[in-house]
C-alpha positions in Angstrom: 8.8 -9.7 17.1 6.3 -12.9 18.0 6.4 -15.4 14.8 3.2 -17.6 14.6 2.7 -21.0 12.8 0.3 -21.6 10.3 -0.1 -24.8 7.7 -0.5 -23.3 4.0 -2.3 -26.0 1.2 -1.2 -24.8 -2.8 -2.3 -25.8 -6.0 0.9 -27.4 -7.4 1.0 -24.6 -10.0 1.2 -22.2 -7.0 3.7 -23.8 -5.1 5.8 -24.8 -8.0 5.6 -20.4 -8.0 6.4 -19.8 -4.9 10.0 -22.1 -4.7 10.9 -20.2 -8.2 10.5 -17.3 -7.0 12.5 -17.5 -3.4 15.3 -19.0 -6.1 15.6 -16.3 -8.8 14.8 -13.0 -6.2 17.1 -14.8 -3.7 14.3 -14.9 -0.6 15.8 -17.0 2.6 12.4 -19.6 3.0 8.7 -19.9 1.8 7.6 -18.3 4.7 9.1 -14.6 4.2 7.8 -15.3 0.0 4.6 -15.6 1.3 4.9 -12.8 4.4 5.7 -10.5 1.0 3.1 -11.2 -0.7 0.6 -10.2 2.6 2.7 -7.1 2.5 2.0 -6.9 -0.2 -2.4 -7.3 -0.2 -2.1 -5.3 3.0 -1.0 -2.1 1.0 -2.3 -2.8 -1.6 -6.0 -2.7 0.3 -4.6 0.2 2.3 -4.4 2.3 -0.9 -8.0 1.5 -1.8 -8.8 2.8 1.5 -7.2 5.9 1.2 -8.6 6.3 -2.5 -12.4 5.8 -1.0 -11.4 8.0 1.9 -10.1 10.8 -0.5 -13.2 10.2 -2.7 -15.8 10.4 0.0 -13.4 13.9 1.4 -13.9 14.9 -2.0 -18.2 14.2 -2.5 -18.9 15.9 0.9 -17.8 18.7 -0.1 -14.8 19.2 2.5 -12.3 19.4 -0.9 -13.8 22.7 -1.7 -13.4 24.1 2.2 -9.4 23.0 2.5 -9.5 24.7 -1.1 -10.7 27.8 0.4 -8.1 27.4 4.0 -4.8 25.8 2.0 -3.4 29.4 1.2 -4.4 31.6 3.9 -1.5 34.5 5.6 0.8 32.9 2.5 1.7 35.8 0.4 2.8 34.9 -3.9 6.0 36.3 -4.2 7.6 37.0 -7.3 10.5 34.7 -7.8 12.2 37.4 -10.4 12.7 39.8 -6.9 
């Protein structure tokens, strides 16, 4: 894995939180805390993109087409048999 290096300037309250978080969660380094935060932001952005795609899929009628075809070839069986 290639590792890039950056310099980050934070206001003191954020830096204090970062250090406190690192210590209380036993994270190896401040860089790892920052990496975890960035991964959470990435996951949050991806979730928003999936939600938007789902909304578009439902709004343009594709969901209705899928609902018609989703059970094709499947039979409903009585669980008591």
